[in-house]
C-alpha positions, 0 to 999 in steps of 0.5 A: 713943033715943026717936023723936018724929016727925010726917008731914013737912009741906011746907016753908014758902012762904018757901023758894020762890024762896030763894037760899042763896048770895045770902043768904050774900053779903048776910050777909057784907056786912052783917057786914063793914059792921057790924064797920066801924061798931063799929070807927068807934065805938070809934075815935071814943070814945077806945078803944084796942083790943088783940087778944091774950092778956092778964092783969091786973097790978092793977085798972088795968093789963093786960099783953097780949103783953108790953106794959103798958096802964094805964087807969081802965076796962078791958073784957075781951071774950073771945067764946065758942067752941062745944063740940064733943063728943069722939065718933066723927064729930064732925069731920064736923060744923059749929059754929054758926060753920060754919053761916055759912060753908055755901056751899050749903043742906044737904038734911038736917040733924042739930042736936045740942043743945037751947040757943037757938042750936041751936033757932034754927038748926033753925027757920031751916033748916026754914023755908028747906026743909031736913029738920031733926032735933034730937037732945036729951040729955033730953026737952026743949030750952031747959031754963032757959026758961018751961015753957009757952013751951018746950012750945008752941015744941016742939009748933009745931016738931014740927008744921012737920016737925022731927023730935025725937030724945032720948037 
């Protein structure tokens, strides 16, 4: 693989006095509060929420877990699932969901991928003081973004001490 490296710079002043477990506790509490707000808004909007596997019977009827529901408007919110590559050692890694479950800040991080979540997490971890390397399939990240924005961001991230590996 090609290796683009820059001399490591000191991590930002943001990492001084930073407490990872306090951040995690506050983030967890914030998400819990936010979910409560969403739940109350749905309840107050005459929305019936159904958790489970479902399929459409017709354009106004859904069958979920063996029960039929008919409505003028049906919203399917499927969520997303991160893709874990089928490679040796993949079970030792975490997905972006796992990032929020970390009890302690990792000292060294390898971020695999060049999508916006990968780039965002790499930047956050570096700013907070972790040593970060991004492994890209091609020569660049954020392939669907504006070229000048992408190139400027890549240069700035490398200047901040993030290493870029390409394969």
